[in-house]
C-alpha positions, -999 to +999 in steps of 0.1 A: +071+336-059+041+360-060+012+353-036-022+370-039-054+370-019-079+392-002-067+423-021-032+417-009-002+408-031+034+400-021+066+388-039+085+364-017+123+360-022+139+326-027+137+304+004+106+321+017+071+307+017+037+321+028+000+320+027-027+347+025-059+337+042-093+355+041-108+381+020-141+378+002-174+375+019-183+354+050-219+347+058-229+349+094-263+342+108-264+372+131-251+398+107-259+385+071-229+392+050-197+404+066-162+410+052-136+384+060-104+399+072-070+390+057-043+372+077-010+367+058+020+346+070+054+348+055+085+329+067+120+319+056+115+284+071+089+257+064+055+268+078+034+241+095-001+236+082-016+243+116-008+277+131-026+305+148-031+340+135+000+354+153+022+323+148+016+299+176+025+265+161+051+281+139+073+302+161+081+272+183+099+257+153+121+287+147+159+287+148+185+315+147+183+331+112+145+324+109+119+351+105+081+349+107+060+378+094+023+384+100+000+409+084-033+409+103-062+430+090-086+446+114-121+456+104-132+489+090-141+502+125-103+504+131-096+528+103-092+563+116-084+552+151-053+566+167-036+532+170-037+529+132-028+565+124+005+556+107+002+554+069+019+528+048+036+495+055+064+501+080+101+493+074+119+478+103+153+481+120+172+461+147+162+487+173+125+479+167+128+444+182+120+436+218+123+403+237+091+412+255+070+419+224+061+383+217+027+367+219+044+336+233+078+343+249+104+319+237+140+322+250+163+338+225+136+352+202+123+387+199+096+405+180+079+437+171+044+449+165+033+479+144-001+492+136-009+511+104-033+519+076-029+515+039-055+522+012-082+526+038-074+492+055-061+488+090-034+463+097-010+450+124+025+439+113+039+413+137+074+400+132+093+373+152+130+365+147+145+333+158+175+350+175+174+384+190+212+386+189+214+378+152+183+398+142+202+423+120+211+394+096+175+388+086+161+423+086+171+430+050+150+400+038+121+410+060+121+445+046+124+431+010+092+412+017+075+442+032+085+465+003+069+441-021+035+441-004+007+457-024-027+463-007-056+470-030 
């Protein structure tokens, strides 16, 4: 299944679902027109309708073998900053995961966070796996999703 939105496109493998939120223009009273940033969620388990940008509301439902992937776009002010110096969407390995890298620590889970720039847009990749011990089993699927992401 191909998802598109906010200048981002991704091909999800069977058994995965996702949503791309944001993009386009957002009107604010204080600033006139501002760019709405993209937040994309991809998972190999059913995503709840209500969830926070970095997965609260979804990660609590995860079981071993589950993966939750977030692409969170920062504003143009982040482009060129040292934190976002890495170019291109990262690929991940089992060594990248840390039990202490979670927004909300849940026993058994682990995660990772990487910052990067692609096509002049600054992003954070945030990934949570349902089982730190079994994380290697789901990494090929996660990388398949990441390899299919196109940022315009």
